[in-house]
C-alpha positions in Angstrom: 13.4 -27.7 -7.7 10.8 -30.5 -7.9 7.2 -29.2 -9.0 3.9 -31.2 -8.0 2.7 -31.5 -11.3 -0.8 -32.9 -11.1 -4.6 -32.4 -13.5 -7.3 -30.5 -11.2 -9.6 -29.6 -13.8 -10.8 -33.0 -16.4 -14.0 -33.8 -18.1 -14.0 -30.2 -19.8 -13.4 -28.7 -23.4 -10.7 -27.2 -24.2 -9.0 -24.8 -21.7 -7.0 -21.7 -22.4 -5.8 -18.4 -19.6 -5.8 -20.6 -16.1 -5.3 -17.7 -13.8 -5.4 -17.6 -10.2 -8.0 -15.3 -8.3 -8.8 -15.6 -4.4 -8.0 -19.0 -3.6 -9.4 -20.3 -7.5 -8.4 -21.3 -10.8 -10.0 -19.6 -13.7 -10.1 -21.3 -17.1 -11.7 -20.0 -20.0 -13.4 -23.6 -21.9 -13.3 -22.1 -25.6 -16.3 -25.1 -27.0 -17.9 -25.7 -23.4 -18.2 -21.5 -24.3 -18.3 -20.3 -20.8 -15.6 -19.2 -18.1 -15.3 -21.5 -15.2 -13.6 -22.0 -11.6 -12.7 -24.2 -8.6 -11.3 -24.8 -6.2 -7.2 -25.4 -5.8 -8.2 -29.0 -5.5 -10.5 -28.9 -8.6 -13.7 -29.0 -5.8 -16.7 -27.1 -6.1 -16.6 -26.1 -10.2 -18.9 -23.0 -10.7 -19.5 -21.9 -13.8 -18.6 -17.9 -13.7 -20.1 -17.3 -17.4 -21.7 -18.4 -20.6 -21.4 -17.2 -23.9 -22.8 -17.1 -27.6 -19.1 -16.8 -29.1 -16.1 -19.0 -28.0 -14.0 -16.8 -25.1 -10.7 -17.0 -25.5 -8.0 -15.7 -22.6 -8.9 -14.0 -19.1 -7.2 -11.2 -18.3 -8.2 -8.9 -14.5 -7.2 -6.1 -13.3 -6.4 -5.1 -9.3 -9.8 -3.5 -9.6 -12.2 -6.2 -10.7 -13.3 -9.7 -9.8 -12.0 -11.6 -12.8 
């Protein structure tokens, strides 16, 4: 089996818990103190939430947006 492995996000701090949701990849940027999402190809990077503390991990339920 052959996999396509390539970086789609760069220039961020320390990413954790990538999750796919609604056609976007969501990540915790721990030292950037935010949760971000991007299109599948890495474009359209959005800050979805900012934190005073260090966000760690992501979880979601079928009834939640993320």
